[in-house]
N, C-alpha and C positions, 0 to 999 in steps of 0.2 A: 279610915284613910282612903282617898281615891287611889286605887291600885291599878288603873288601866295600863300604865307604863310597865309595872311589874309583871302583870299577867301577859302582856304581849312579849316581854323579854323571855318569859318562860315558854313561849310558843303557843299560848292559848289563843283561841278565837275570841276576838273582842268586838263589842258592838260598833266600834269605829277605831281607826288607828290612833294611838296616842301620839302627841306631837310636842316637840320642843326644838330649839335651835341652838347649835353650837355658837359660842360667843354671844349668848342670848342677852346678857346684861352688859352691853358694850357701847361703843362710841356712836352708834346710830341713834341713840336715845338722848334727846336734849338734856334731860335731867341728869343723866350720867355725866355729860360734859360739864354741867354746872358743878357737880360734886367734885370732879377732877380738877377744877380750878382751885379748889381749896386743899386738895391732898395730892401728893405724888402717887404713882401707881403702888409702890411698895407700902406707903403709909396707908392707903385705902385697904389693901388686902390684909394688913396686920392689925387693923382696927375692927374688931368684930361688929361693932355697931354700924360703922360706915359700910363694911362689906355686906351686912344684912340689908341695909337700905338699898344698895346697888342690886343685890340679888333679887329683891322684891320688885324692882321696877317693871320687869316684863309681866309679873303677876298682876300688877295694877293696870297694865295696858291691855293684856289679852288672855290671861289665865291659861298658860300652857299646862300640859299634863306632867311636866317635870320642871323643877327649878334647879338649875345647876349652880352650885355655890360659886360665888365670886372669889376667885383665887388665881393661881398660876401654876403651871407644871414645874416651874423652877424653884418652888419653895423647898423641895427636897435637896437642893444644892447646899442649903445652909447646914444641915446635920453633917455633911461631908466636908465642911470647911471652905466651900467655895463662896466667894463674894461676887455678887452680880448687881447690875443696875439696868434699867430700861432706857435706852438712848433713842430719842425721837428721830424717826426716819431711818433708824438702823435696826432697832430691836434689842434683844438681850445682849449685854456685853459682860463677860466674866473677867474680873480684874486679875484673878490668879489662875489662868488656864493651864490645862495639861499640855505641855510641850515636849515631854519626854516620859519614859516609863517611871522615872523617879517621882513624878508629880501625881501618880495615881494614888488616891487615898487608901490607907490600909485600915482605918477605923472610922467610926462615926459616932456622933453624939446621939442622945436619946431623942427620938422624933417627937414624942409627946411633950417634951420640955422645950425643944427648939422651935416647934411650930404649933404650940398649943392654941394659938389664935384660930386655927382651922377648926379644932374641936369646939371651941366656944361659938364659932359661927354656926356650925351644924346644929348645935344644941338650940341656939336662938331660932334657927329656921324651923326646926321641929316644933318648938313651942308656938311659933307664930302661924305657920301654915301647914304643918306636917299632916294634919288630918284632912287637908283639902287637895293635896297634890303630892307627888313623889319628890323626894329630895335626892339630887344627883351629886355624888362626889366624883372626884377624878384624880388621876395622877399621870405623869409622863411615863412613857416606856423607857427602858434602859438605853436603847440605841439612840433615841431622840435626845435624851438627857446628855448622853455622852457626846453627841454631835455639837451641843452648845458649849461644852467645856474644853474641847480639844481645839487648839489653834486659836488664831486671832481674827478669824473671818466669820463673824456671827451669822451672816446671811448665806454662807456657802457650806455645802456638805463635803467639800473636798478634803478638808483637814482630817476628819474622822476616818475617811476611807484610806487616806494616805497612812494614817496611824495604824489602821488595821493591817495594811500591807507590810509596813516596816516593823511593827511591834505586836505581832499576833497574841503573844502571851499577855502583854500589858493591856491590850485591847480587851481580852477576856476578863482580866482582873477588874478593869474599869466597869464593864457591863455587870459583873457580879456585884461590885460595890453598890451600884445603883439599884440592882435588883433587891438586895438585902434591905435597903432603905425603903424602897417602894412597897415591898411586902409589909413592912412594919407600918407604913403610912396608910395603906388601904385598910388594914385591920383597924387602925385607929379611927379612920373615918366611919367605918361600920359601927364601931362601938359608940360613936357619938351621933348616930342617927341617919347615916346615909342609907337610902332605900335601894339605890342602884349605884354602881361605880363604873365609870368609863376609863379605860387606859388609852391615852393618846400616844401611840408610838408612830407618830405622823411620818417621820423620815425613814422608818424601816421599809417603806415602800420602794426606796431606791436600791435596796439590796438585791443581789441576785437570789433566785430561789434557793440555791445551794448555800449561800452565806446566811440567809435567814434561817434555814433549817439547822445549820450547824451552830451558829452563834446565838441566835435570838429565840428561836422556838422553845428550847428547854427553859429559858428564863421566863418567857411569857407563861408557860405552863405552871411554873412555880408561883408566879404572881396570881394567876387566876385561881389556882388551887387554894390560895390564902383568903379569897374573898367569899364571904358567907351570904351574900345577897346577889341578885342578878347582875351580870357584868357584861360590858361591851368592849370590844377591841376595835381600834380605828387606826388604819395606816393609809396615808394618802397615796394614790396611784398604785393600788395593790395588784394590778393585772398580772396574772400568772401565779399569784400566791394566795388566792382565796381559799384553796384547800388547806394550805398551811395555816392561815389565820383560823380556819375552822378547827384545826388541831390544837390551837393555843389553849383551849379549855374555856374560853369566854362563852357565855350563853348566847351572845349576839355578835354578829359580824357587821361592823359599820362599813358602808360603801360610800366612796366619794363619787362625784358626778360623772367621772369618766367610765363608770361601770354600767352596763345595761342591767337594770334590776331584774328583768325577767330572766335573763341568762344566769345571773347570779343565784336566783332562787332555784333554778333547775340544777345548778352545780352543787349548791349547798344543801339541797334536800329540805329536811325539817328544821334545820338551824335557822333561827330568827335573824332578820337583817334590820339594819337601821339606815335611813337615808331616803333619797339621795338627790334631791333637787339641786340643780346648778345654782349656786348663790347669785350668779349674775341675773337670773330670771327675776329676782326680787327687785331689780332696777327698772323693770317695765311698769305698766300700770296695774292696779289691783285686779282687774278682770283677767289680764294676762297671767298674773300670779296664780289666781284660782284655777285657770285652765290648765296650766302646767303642773300644778300641785295635784289636781285630780288625775292627770295622766300617770303620775308616779304611783298614786294610791291604787289605781286600777291595775297597773302592771305588777304591783307588789303582791296582790292577792289578799285573801280575807283573814289570814291569821299570821302571827309571828312577824309583824311589821311595825316598826316604830318610825313614824314620819319625821324626817329631819332634812337639813340641807346636806349637800355633799362635802361641805367644809364650813368654816365659820362665816357668819353673816358679814357682809361688806359694810364698812363704816358709813358709806354714802346711801345705804338703803333707807327709803322713806319708812317711817314708823307705820304708816297705814298699810304698807305692803307686807311688813312682818305680821301685822294683824290679819291681813287677808290670807296669808299662808296658814296661820293657826285656825282661822275660821273655816277654811276650806276642809280641814280635817274634821272639824266639828259638824260640818254639814252632811257628812257621810252617814248613811243608815244601812245597817246590815240585818 
């Protein structure tokens, strides 16, 4: 197996930085849009054959060092009894949101039964390309998942913060419920072939350092302790909390584009990092993309760096620019 990504996640010096992109198999690829004309988003992720086709699109275009399974962080809502759909122009909408402490789930269904299609996808990916690249699994973090099920404003983080202020005990219970399911889910992914697992607690970045330390850090530590392969934590806008993310137990700290990667490396010491090119840079021309990508690589240093964007790739990104980003990493010689 090509283990460049795994070795970098362990902090080893690699012959070049491994590279992949968040939202790698997405709407910027014309073939993806063609497939989505035939299937809704949930239909696509629940059909292992279709999800495999979508996952492999970036491999066919530019062969990144990691293939992230085509799925969604909200799949784990299903074992807890939440019903959701993706609304165009709005995002995820939960049909039975948490509006009071009485709505917090107290039990969950078996993850392997409820979302077995994820295991089938990972098995297919290992069979098709697992000896050529690393397969990346992922899950949402408890705070981010909770932020989607609390209230009826799917694009706002205010309801979950209001819920935390008014119902702190129920807030804890909700985070614990998601943590239990996420632990089970990431273990399931590793059992079915994930070589690396990333936890997206994207919205945890809005928390104060004290709230992150009190409510979320112990849960992150439980989750990462349950992952037996290299792991990555990602929170958007984590300024002032890099040291706490380092304490999460993840092997790698993901950096968004608002963080200076040189300063982050100094603060985090030997802890590997992932990131962190501004996704908007991929909207320039390919030469500009290469220039900015090499700047990130140079600032990140020779070991313990996984090249990625600082957030997901924009849907309007030209495919040739995504390819230029990946090729820029492959041009590096150490």
